C-alpha positions, 0 to 999 in steps of 0.5 A: 281761608277761614272767614272773619265769622269763624274767628269770631265764634272761636274767640267767643267759645274761648271766652266762655270757656275761660269764664266758666272755668273761673266760675267753677273754682272750688271755694274750699280750695280757694280757702285752703290756698288763702289759709296757706298764704296766711300761715306762710306769712306768720311763719316768716315772722322772726318774732314767732315763738317756738310753740307757735312755729310748731303749730303753724308748720303742723297746720300747713303739713296737715292742710296739704295732707287733708287735700291729698297733696302729700307731695307738697307736704313732703317737699314743704317739710323736707325743705324746712328741715334742710333750711332750719337745722336748729328747729327743735321739732325736725325729728317730728317733721321727718317722722311725718315724712317717713310715715307718709312713705310707709303708708304709700308702700315705699318702705325703702324710702320710709326706712331711710327717713326713720334711720336718719331720725334715730341716727341724727336727731335727739329723741323727742316726746310728742303727745307723750310718745317717744319719736325714736321708739316709734321709729325703731318699731317701724324699722324692726317691721320693715327692715330686711337686714339682720345686722340693722335689726340687731341694732334696733333690738339692742336700742330698744332693750337699752333705751326703752325697756319699759315700753316692751316685753324684754323677754320677747326682745331677747328671744327675737334678738337671739334669732337675728344673731343666729341668722347673722351667724353670730353664735356666741351672741345668739347663745348669750341672748337665748340665756338672757331670755331663759333668765326672764321669769316669764320665759316658759309661759310667754307666747310670741307671735310667729315663734311657737315653742320659743322656750323649748328652742332656747332651752335646747340651744343653751343646754346643747351648747353646754353639753359634751355632745359625745353621743352624736354619730357621723351619719344616719347609717352609723347611728341606725346600725349601732342602735340595731346592733345594741337592740339585737344583743340586748345591750341596754348600756350601749342604748343608754350611751347612744341616747341624747343627753340633752332634751331627750324626749319620750312621749305619745304622738299627740304630745309636744316636746315642750310638755313637762312630761315629755322629757325623760331620763330613764334607763333602757334596762328596765324595758329590755329585761325579759322582753322580746324586742324587734325592729323593722328592717328599714327606716319608716317611709316618712323619714326625711333627709333631716329626720328618721323613724325606726319602728320597734316592738316588744318594749312593754305590754302596755305600749308595745310599739315604740318609734325611735326618733333620729334627727340631724344635729342643727348646731352651726355654732360648732361646725364639727357637730353641725350635721351629725346625727343623734337619737333624740327621742321616742314616740309611743304607739303607732303613728297617727 
């Protein structure tokens, strides 16, 4: 059994602990709590103006945020929106909530709030900036759903053309339609991209040779595509037979009629001089043309190279470039093979 003296010391220790605890309260926290109490009282005043109410709510939210009480900030703002559906600035309060979740890496929750804003609240300018535009920018960055991204791009193009590069928007929209298998809309967007005055010069992050891709897609879609072969083997056999018999007309027939290139290994298909429209007749006449028995070892399931020689005294070696057609818009053509170009000189 413990003595009375033990209980005395225990009580003394408890009293000292409570005393020191009360003395160690952070004065800044006490001031913040007092300020929040005063602001809450002002907010309850039925005569408060819309502008003053906005300033008070904003001040409360920022006080929570500055003291790392983001959970309280979110709770305060979402509760306010739910209990005051007529507040003019509800879209802004939810934007603060969404931005907080985005900063914390909770993109799915942020996406929910950004979506809620653009679908349920009228747009609002804060410091001259559109809340809907800000939401759409974030949604494009974090959304993983192509259908949703298509919606966001279309909204920006329709509602905020002055805030963005329309040229880039059409190209990115086309890529999203392509991912979604909506080929007619993809081709329409590619065409709109090509109609823009800066389409051939624009640099779009993450999309090299955007102009070349769009040009190839649109031109290929409008072409008869009657030069394609069912398989790589049938294409290779036909080309070799035409070379052996010096049948330049057949070779001209086998070449792709859209985006066919003839260039050095260092060049790019997007270079103006890479696209050629010449007849093989000029190079077969009087020359001794030879080809390798097998396709080059660097060939892949979607690309193949046939080494040939004897075309010219200036550049003796030509690699004929064959590729698998990637055009899902037409299932009958998609997956066939075409002779798409020529590389001059030995491989680098």
